[in-house]
Phi, psi and omega in degrees: 000138177267117186244133175244128176255123177258121185214134178225162177130202178283178178302318179295332178287323186271328188303323180300338183277352174289306177297328177295315178296320180297319180293323176293324177297315178298327179285358174104011181260157171269126188235130176236137176246122176261116183203185181299147181302328182300338183257013182302316181298316180299321181289313184290326178297334178278358180084014182262152174287147182240135173238128187280138165244121187280126181167169184243103182301314181292325179297326178299318181286326178294328174297321177297322176296316180300330179269013178058027183293333184259353185245351177231150177292129182232153173261171183303330183283327172293322176298319179299317179298319180294319178295324178298322180288332181268294182291340178299337178292344182275351187296335179276321186273327185301311181303318180294318181294318184284336183292348180268358187266061186272328189274074180211151181253342182209136178248131173244116194245123175245005187298157184308136176059025178064019190273164174074321182297313179295329179291316177295321177297321176301314183295320183271352183056050180233161178286159176211162177218157180259129176255137177211143178249010173225155184284101182244358186280135182306141174205138177278357183263350180203147180282164173298141178304142184099343177254144184291146175278353185305327185258014185296338180283347179284124182304130177088349185297312185301313180295325178299323181296324178292318180295322176295316178298318178299319181291329178300321177280319184297318185291337175292320189251002188305311183293322180293318179297312183289331174295317178296316181296315189271320186274328185254315185260354177056043174257157176294147178294149175283154182290170183305326183276357175089193187268005197289321178297321179294320179303316183279324178293323180276359179055049174302130183296139171245130171247115186258114184273059173213177190259145174293341179281347179252321179236110179292144181284121178296148182298337185264008173284130181281178183289351178273359180252122189237129172257115190260338197102163182293151175259086187281124171287140179240154178222070191294339183268355181289142176232138179289153174293159179299323181294318179295314180298319179296318180299315181294321188280340190252050177165178177301153180306128180282172174258131175279137175226122178189150184243020172056236183271005182282122174278158175231155184290324183227090182300324181295316179296318179295319178298316179301318178299315181295318179301317179294321179297317178297318178299314181295328182283340183074017182254170168262161183213155168248125184251120179269126183298309180059190178288348176286340181071037181287150179131196182124225181276097187253149175290164185296339181279001177238122181256125181272143174224151171265327182200141166201137180298128181299328180299327178275318191282311190301317181296346179268001183264164172275331177194163178236131174254118185213173188278347177089021171296157185301312182295314179296320177300318179301315177296317179298316181294321182287337185292340179081015178237162183297148178246131172246112186261130176244084186287142176261317183183187174057225184282355186296327177296325179296311182294324177298318179293321179297322179301317179292316181298325179278355177078020184257008178189163177288178179303139177296153177244105177305141182304323181295342181249008186289130172226163178299319182294316180293319179294317179299318180296319179293320177299315180300316179298315185297323186267357181240341183279109185290333178292315176301316181296320179294315179298319180296319180295319180295318178294319179302321179295319180295315182290327180293338180277351181271153171230083185297323181296312181296320178299317180295318180299316180298322178290318181298321183290348178265354183289000000 
């Protein structure tokens, strides 16, 4: 079977589809990943076919920084405006890039707001499924992430949040989707409200790349909605440098600090804050540069890295401080050590709250409120609170027993 995976976002958003694609390849399928050009090397190194989607993954997040999305408190409608300014730049290039993906038997779609995949599947008369690594499936028992639970007791509120969220994405791409459908594929235009009622009425399959041990399955999810476990990327051939291995081995377990693909307005100021937090905590640390460009002139108790596989690194830490992206959260939760989440935006606040609710970390610290003192206090709590450490270890054991990739492959082969 020829399978095409459509995926956009940061490296952490796209990376889970590499192990999924590799497993499908091993199962005997031809697999192509359509994503940003910046990730072509990652896709091809895995032995997968690559199809380019023109756009700048890092630029999308930098636009969010320019719009103060990560430094000021925003409501969902302010977030929509910021997303329109960033992802809206793709409305011209996406239709052209996707119109070339004709030679496929199955579409697996992660694109924003579930869009374009179903349209291409309509044109080719092939099956498709929605891939997601955050809980986006409608439920009357809980609101969409990003919306407050305060009003959940009001009848209809929870379902309304999903419809509002769907419209936030649909209205950005509505004209581009319908232009592609009517002008290129000669399909009827989608209605003003988008494809969502049809998606749910037709029971389009959802494959959710997170764990049932972290997100309980709502009672109203149908049998077409599957929670598989995380799709963890692995790098089994990677070896640490002698200096990194020596740093880890010659002292108490350090704390990992890194914000992944999240950019910051002033990397020097953020680095200085982190250095002071480490000093106040009395711990050692490993600092990941990431897209924020953290680092520079560091004291000897902080070791800088550009890259290390989280699957190898995190279990060797005393705690992990991270931005709360879905993929990084999955690695942090599986590592069996406490997580300190510093959310910037989007779903990161949700994962930070879940870490606290599960008892595996202290309260999250939004990046806009981050100070050296608050970070130092959270590090101290994470490395000294035995209840947090026990809960983190127990969750790590449960997640380590899952094989999300294999579960997803078995489901995909039944589509």
